[in-house]
N, C-alpha and C positions, 0 to 999 in steps of 0.2 A: 094390154098395159094400162094401168089406172092413171088418173090425172095426177095423183101424188107421185107416181113413178116418173111421169114426164117432168114434173116440177123438180124432182130430185136430180134427174139427169141434166136438166137445164141449169140448175144451180151449180152443179159440179163443173159442167162445161164452161159456164161463165167465169168461174174461178180460174180455170186453166187459161182462158183467153186473156183475162184482165191482168194476169201475172206479167204478161209481156207488154202491158201498157206503161209500165214504169211507176205506177202508183205504189206507195208503201203497202206491203203485204197485210199489215194489221188493218189498214183502212179498207182494203179490198174485202177481207174476211168479214169485218164488222158491217160494211156497207151492204154486202150481199145478204147478210143475216137480216138487216132491217128491211131491205127491198123484198125479199121472199117471205118474210113474216107478213108484211102488208098484203102482198099478192095472195098468199095462202088464205089469210083471213077474209079478204074480199071474195075470193072464189068459193070459200066454204059458206059464206053468208048468202051470196047470190045464187050459187048453184048447188048448195047443200052437199059438198064433196065430203066423202068419209075420210077426213084426215084429222090428226090430233091438233093441228094448228088453230089456236084462238088466242085471245088476249091473256087469258089466265095461263096458258102454256108458255107464251112468250115472256111472261114475267119471271119465269124460272131463270132467265139469263142473269138477272141480278143475283139470285142465290148462288148460281154456279160460279159467277165471277168472284163472289165473296169467298167461295170455297178455294178458288185458285190462289187468291191473294193471302188467304189464311192458312195455307198449307205449309207446315213446318219443314217438310221434305225439300221444298223449293228454296228454302233459306240457304241450302247448300250451293245453289247456283252462283250467286255473287261471290261466295267465299272461294269456290273452285276457280272462278274467273280471275279473282284477285290473286290467288296463288300462282296461276299460270303466268299472268302478266308480270308479277313481281319476280318470279323465278327467271323470266326472260331477261330481266335487267340485273340479275344478281351476279353475272360473270361466271356462273358455273359452267355453262355450255362452252365458253371460250377455253377454260382450263381443260375440259374433257377433249375438245378438238385438238389442242396442242399436244396432249399426251398420247392420245390414240393414234394420231398421225405418225408419231415416232414409233409406236408399238407395232403398227401394221405397215410401216414404211417399206419393208422388204417383200411384201406380198402383192402380187398383181391384183389390181383393183382395191388396194388397201385403203386408199382415201375414200372411195365409195362405201366400203365396208364401215369405215369410221363414221361417215355420215349416217349410215343405217343404224349402227349401234347407239349413237348419240340420239338419233330420232326416237328409238325405242325407249330410251331413258327419259327423254323429254315427254314422250307420250304418257308415261306413268306419273308425270308430275305437273304437266301443263294442261293438256286437253283442249288447247286453243289452236285451231288449225292455222289461222292466219299468222299467229306469232311463231309457231313451229316452222312453217314453210319459210317465212322471211328470215328467221334466225339461222336455219340450216343453209339457206341460200347465201347469206352474207358471210357465214363462217366457212362453208365447204366448197361452194361453187367456184370462187376465184382460184382456190388452190388446185382443184381438179382441172380446170381449164388451163392454168399456168403449167401444169405437168402433162399437157397434151392428151387429156382424156377426151374421148369422143363426146361432143356436146350432148347428143341424145342420151347417152348413159348418165352423164352428170346431172342433167335437168330432170330426167326421169326418176333417178334415185331420190333427189331432193323432194320432188312432188309427192311421190308414193309414200316415202317414209314419214313425211310431214303430216299425212292424213291419219296415221295410226292413233294420234291423240284423241280422235273422236270415238275410238273403239276401246282401246286399252284403258281400264279404270285408273283413276277416277275420271269419268267422262260425263260432261254435261248432257250429252245426248242420252246416255243411259239413265240419268236422273230424270229427264223429261219423260222417257218411255215408261219408267217405273211409275211415275205420277199418273200418266194417262191410263195405264192398265191396272192401277191400284195394287201393285205388287211390291215386295220389299226391294229397295235399291241394292242391298247387299247381295241378293240372289243374282241380279244382273251383273254386278261387279265380279262376282266369283265366276259366273258362267262365261263372261267375255274375256277373262284373263288369258286362258290358253289359246283361244282363237286369235287374239291380238298378237301373241307371241308366235303363233304358227305363221301368220302372215309376215311378220318380221323375219322369221327364219327362212321363208320362201324367198324373200327379197335378197337376203344375204347369200343364199345358195345360188340364185340366178346370177348375182354379180360375180361370184367366184367362177362359175362355169363360163360365163360370157368372157371374162378376162382370160381364162385359160385357153379358150378356143380363138380369141381375138386379142393377142397380146398388145398389139398396137393401139387398141381402143382404151386400154387402162394400163399404161406402162409403169414399171417400178421407177421411182425417182432415183436419179443417179447419185445423189448425195445423202441417201437415207442413213440414219444412225443404226449401228448394231444394237440388238436387244441385250440389255444387261439387267442385273438385279435392281440397280438404282431406277431404271426406267420403269420396270414393273412396279416398284414401290410407289413411284409418282402417279402411275395410273390408278393404283388402288386408293391412294389418298384422294385423287380427283373424283373417283366414283363414290367415295364414302359419304359425302354430303347429300347428293341426290338419292343415294340408296337409303340413307337414314330417313329422309323425308318421305320416301315411298313406304318404308316400313311403318313410320308413324301414322300415315294416312290409311293405307290399305290394311296394314296389320291390325290396327285398332278396330277396323270394321270387320275383317275376317274372323278375328278372335272374340268378337262380341264385346270388346272393351268400350267402344263408342259407337254411336249412331253415325250414319253418313253426314248428317248436319254437323255434329260435334267434330267429326274427323276433318271436315272441310275447314272449320275454324282453326284447328290445330295446324293444318296444312298452310293456311294463309299466314299464320303467325310464324311457322317454320321458314317459309319462303322469305319473309321479312328479315328474320334473323340471318339467313344466308346472305342476303344483300348487305346487311350491316357488317357481317364478318368479312365479306369481300370488299368492303369500303365503297360500295356502290349505292348506299342508301343516303339520300339527301332530300330536301324539301321539294325540288323540282320533280324528282323521280316519284315521290309519294303522291304529289299532286297529279302527275300524268297518269299513274296507275289507277288512282281513285276515279279520275274522270273517265278513263277508258272502261273501267269496271261498271260505272254508272250507266254509260251509254250502251254497252253491250247488254247489261241486265234489263234496262228499260226497253230495248229493242225486243228482247226475248219475251218479256212479260206482256208487252203490247200485243205481240202475236198470240200469246197465250189467251189473252182476253178475247181477241177477235176470233180465234179458232174455237173457243168455248161457245161463243154465240153462234158461230157458223155451224158447228157440229150439232148443237141443240136444235136449231131450225131444220137442218137436214134430216135429223132423226124424227122430228115432228111431221115432216112431209112423207115419212116412210122410207127414207134413203137407206137406213141400216138394214131393213127387211129386204129391200131391193138388192143390195149388195150380197146379202146372205143367200137369197134365192138364186142369183146369177152364179155365185160361186158353187153352190151345191148342185146346180144343173150341169156343171162341167163334166163331160163324160169320160173323165180320166181317173176316177177314184180319188180317195183321200190324198194320196201322195201327189197325184196330178194337180189337185187344187192348190197345194202348198207351192208346187213348182210354178204354177200359173201366177200366183201372187208374187213370188220372188221375181219372175220375169217382168211382170208389170211394174214392180217397184224399181227394178233396174232401168227400165225404159223411162219411167217418170223422173228418175234421177238425172236424165239428160236435160230436163227442162225446169224442174222445181228444186227449191232448196230443201235440205234435209229437215228443217224445222217444220215447214208446211206438211211434208209427207208424214212426219212423226205425229203431228197434232191432228191431221185430218184423216189420213189413210189407215194408219196403224190401229186406232181404236175401232175402225169398221171391220177390219179383216181378222184381228186377233181373236175375238170371241168365236168366229167361225172355225178357225184352226183348232182352238181349244175344244170346241164341241165335237171335233173329229177324233179326239183322243190323243193329240200331240202335246208334248210338254211345252208349256207357254214360255219358259225361260229359253229353251232351245230355239223356238221359232223367233222370239224377239231378238236373240243374238244374230240369227241368220238375217233377219230384217236389217239389223244394224250394220252388218257387213255389206249388204247391198247399198245402204245409204252411204257408207264410207267410200264405195266405188264412185258415187256420184260426184265426189270432189275432183275426180280425174277425167270424167267424161265430158266432152264438148256438147253443146256450146256453153253450158253454165258451170263448167268445172272450176270452182273457185280457187283451188290450189294452183291451177294453171295461171290464173290472173294475178294471184298473190306473187308467184315467182316472176312473172313477166315484169311486175312493177319494180323489182330490185335487181333483175338480171342485167348483164351487160347489153348494150344496144344491139350488138351483132347476133344475139340470141333471139330468133323470131318465134312467133307463136306456133308456126308450123313445126319448128324444131322441137318445141316442148310437146306438141301433140304426138309426134313420132316417138319421142322419148318415153311417154307414159303408156303407150299401147302395150308393151310387154308386161308392165306392172299391172295393168287392168286385167290382162289374161291370167296373171298369177293370182290376183284377188279372186277371180272366178274359179280357179283351181282350188284355192282355199275354201271358197264357198261350197264347192262340191264335196270336199273332204269333210267339212263340218256337217253337211247334209247327210252324208253316208254314215259317218261315225259320230253319232250323237253324244257319245261319252266325252268327246272333246269339250263339250259345253256342260254336260250334266254331272260329270264325275266329281269335280271340285265342290260344287254346292252340296252334293250328297255326302261327301266326306266331312264338310264343315258342319253340317247339321245332323 
């Protein structure tokens, strides 16, 4: 093993360890880039090591950082974030909850199914995990607990469905992945649509089966209303607004009418109109949404800049070639290499945030997978499903802590952990299905183009 390989491993290991120090991730990435740049230059000068690192190479950080901030695709990020936050305050979800609870009131597990369906609709309009989980918890969790639902089923449903927003387009994670891999965002949006709906369908099927075999865990409310034409009409009216927004955003992208950046602007404007129509739009709401959008965008772009510097230095030390050689030396064939990457990604998701994995790990492994002859859109969606699972896996499962922050005091973290385990297994089942049947990902992009 060369000195560059040792430095690369040391740099990656330092990143893993420093994540647990509590320092901001952007500072960790940027600081390691500076430290190992200096270390690589000193070792190259003093010991004449065969690595690309020198002052001229390190100056590329400025050019790469400019490319990040000058990228028009990334303009979609703050717009999608704004759209999700504004829709969260528009009152649409409350209307959906009220009407769907009545529609599915006579079905065992009907309230959990309602939460799942609303979560799928929110996923196609918000894409903000924290907002989705908190909103679903505030709307659905008290009703399920008041109707004697098993706490594990109630909290597991909220957590799992709330994470779909990171996968179902428009997703800020897919925007970031497309940027890192220099591929069209529309391809990923099209490829991720059916997998996201597949996971949602698996969740609903599990709830129905669980409630069928365990009636006491998801009882039918005693005072539920009978289904009639008026109720069905109210449900259709409630769905109309979010469905129109989804059609405006995703439809304009899928049919080539607008770029993802333009569609994001349309979505942000549409969410604002919905809030205005529902009489939820006022100056405090606008101020709060703008502040949260600015904070979230600044956080993501700070990590972007740190990851850009980190990746460049790691590549200068030979880290990309080391990763490529290690993967190609795996004695399981091309399919075994992809499985190994997905397993490693799933394990990293226990400890790292999806942003760090997307910005650091994905650009290193994706070229290897593509060189093996696999479809890059298919692999990227598989990678995204793995990262979605990381929101549920302890100890860094963010959805778990979002829910704990708004759940009743008698709901413990251990209850939430037990509740999410079946849904983690369902996500792994979905991952295997996508792996085996690639057409789930590739069919829609092929038809669109």
